[in-house]
N, C-alpha and C positions, 0 to 999 in steps of 0.2 A: 330580464331582463330584456327591453325590443330594440330589435341595430334596424331600422329603415337597408332596404336593399336598391331605396331608388331614392329623387326628390320627390315623388309620384305619392298623392294620397295609397292609403293602405288601407284596406279594413283587416282591423286586427283580434281577434278574439283568443282570450286567451285560458288556458286549465281552470277547469270547474272546481270552485273548495270550498270549503264547510266550513260555517260559522258556530262553535262552540258551546257562543257566550250570548243573553237576550241581553235584548238595549238595544240601543243605539250605537253606530257601529263609523267610523270613517274610514272611506276608502282614498289612498292619496295615491296621487302619479306625479314621480321624482323623479328630473333629470338628471340622467348621470353622465351625460358627454365621451360615452366613448374613445372618441377619434378624437377630443381635445380640437377649437376652434371654435366656430361659430356653425353649432349644430344644432339652431332656431327648431321648438318640432312641437307641432301644433293637431289639440287634439279637439278633432269635432265629433256628437253624433253621437258618446256617449252611451251605451244604453246596455241597466244592470238587472239582468233577466235570473225573476225567485224560481229557484229550479226546487220542484214541491215533493217528497217522492209522496204520494197522499198515503193517507192513513184510511181508515176498515170505511167505506163508502157507510153504510152500517149504525155509525156511530155521530152526532152532532160536530164534532171537529170534522170529521171529513166529508160531511154533507157542504161545511161552511166553504172549508178549503175547494169541493165541486162546483159551488155555487160563486165562489170568486175565480173559481178558472174557466167558466162557462160565462161569464159579464162580467166582471170587473167590479165586484163586488158584493158584498152580503145589506141584502135589503131587507126593510123593515115585514114580509114577505117570506124575505127566505126566514131572519129570527123566527117570524112567528114558529114557519115546518121546523127548523131545530128545535123549538120549544117542546113541539106537540114529539116530533120520532124521541125524543128525552123523557117527559111524559111515558111514554110506552101503552098511556093509557086513558081514559073522559074519563072514570069516577074517582070523586070525593079520597077511595082511601087509595090510588094511585102511587106509589112514592118512585121518586130517583134515584136510579144508582149511581153510583159513588162517583163510575169511570164517569158517566154521560155530566153529573155535576162540574166536574172537572172540564172535561170537555166543552160545557160552558164559558165555565170562567176562563178560561186559555182564551175563547170567540172572544168573548167584554173584554181580556186587556190588552187582547191584541186587531182591537177597533180598528184604529188603525194603520196598519198591514193592511186587515181584508176589506179597505176604503167603506168604508159602514160612516153614512149618516149620520151628522152627529142626533139628529131624535133619537134615529133605533138606537145606537150605544147608548145615550141615557135610557132609555125606556129599557133596555138590554140591560139595563149593569144595575136599574133596579131592582127587576125581577133574580138576577145570578146574584147579586151582592148583597142582596134586601134591601126593604124601605120600612118606616113605619109604618106609613103606609099603606101597606096590606095587613095589616093585620086583623082586619074585615074590610068583608063583601057582601051585600047586598045585608047587612045587618048581622048576618053570621059571617064565623071566624075563620081565617083565614090561615096568615103567617105569611112567613116566609117561605122562597121556593129552599126541599132542608134533603141533604141526600139520607137516603134509607127512612125516612118520616113520614110523617104522616100528611103533611104542607105540603102544599109546590102551588 
């Protein structure tokens, strides 16, 4: 609870808090009128800052967080870099580890959080979550991204 010390506008910062569940959350401001009478309060310039403990920058999720922190979004080129990082090699026989796949799935699922443009989110989802159009490429068999499998 905040009890203002004067009638002047003052900055106030809450202590950090952790949200432990995924999904949409609501932040509620509630007046409690601790002094009785008319104690109208005005809230302006509310800022919510995302505090992130950076994951390993050597995995796709860590790199996505770094990209987002650097320039405020995960762009098309950032996403291509994440796929290259997850792939680990350029050969057809390369595999994607389960942890890299989970990181990519997290980035795609949280595209809004990463301010990913819609077209990037759409294409990334088709790669990460699969799409029937991934079955072939240039008349050869390709398949969907598959952790610890031969397709990517």
